N, C-alpha and C positions, 0 to 999 in steps of 0.2 A: 843516541848520544847527544849530549848538550855541551856546547863549548862557548866560551866567552873570551873576549879580549878587552882588557881595561885600557883605554887610551887616555887615562888621567883626568878627563873632563867629567864632572859630576853636576847634575842638576838637582837641587833640593827643592821640593815642592811642598807647600803647606797644605793643610787639610781642606782649604777652600778650592784647591785644584788649579788655581791660576797664579797665586803669589809664589814667586820662585827666585832662586839665586843660582848663578853658575859659579862653581868653585873649582879650585885646582887648576885654573888657567895658567898660573905661573909654573906649575909642575909640567903641564903640557908643553909650554914654551921651552922649558929646560930640557925636556926629553927630545924636542926637535933640535935644539942647538947641540945636544950631545950625540945626535945621530941615532937615537934609540928607536925612532919611527921612520918609516919610508915616506916619500912624498905621497904615494897612493894612500897610505894609512892616514896621513895628515888630512888629505882632501876628504877621505871617508869620514873621519871623526868630525871635521867641521861641518860637512853636509848632514851627518846624523844629528849633530847638535842643533842645527837650524831646523831640521824636521821635528825634533823633540820639542824645541821651544815653540814652534808653530802650534803643535798639539796643546801645549800648556796654555799659551796665550789665547787660543780659541776656546779654552775650557773643555777640550775633547780628551784629555789624557785619561781621566778616570773611566770614561765610557769605553775607551779602547782597552784599558787594562781589565775592566770588568767583562768585556766580550772575550778576551783571551783566557782569563782566569777569574771566573766570578768570585766576588768577595762581598762581604756585607759588614755591618758594624761589628766591632769586636770589643770584648771586655778584657780588661787586664787579668792576667793570671792571678789566682788567689795567693796572697802572701803567706809565708810560713807563720804559724802561731808564735806569738812572743812568749818567751820564758823569762821569768824574773829570777835573777841569781843574787845571792848575798855577796856583795863585794868583799866581804871579809874572807871569803874562800879563795881569793886570788892572791 
């Protein structure tokens, strides 16, 4: 069984593996002020964020992800073929 808990904080990482931005910090702060997360969850989310940012800043994130779930280059899915329609039929 796999379970997750979304504690509002997200880290968006570019393809270079180190350029990143933390988003939704305002949502996390609002959840705190509304009592939606416990003090323990707040500490855990903040510690997890720092751990994740450390991996990203050291350039270790992709290696960790690849060790856990190997991945390689990917190609976009093929698009559906285009069909030309006569606009007079609409």
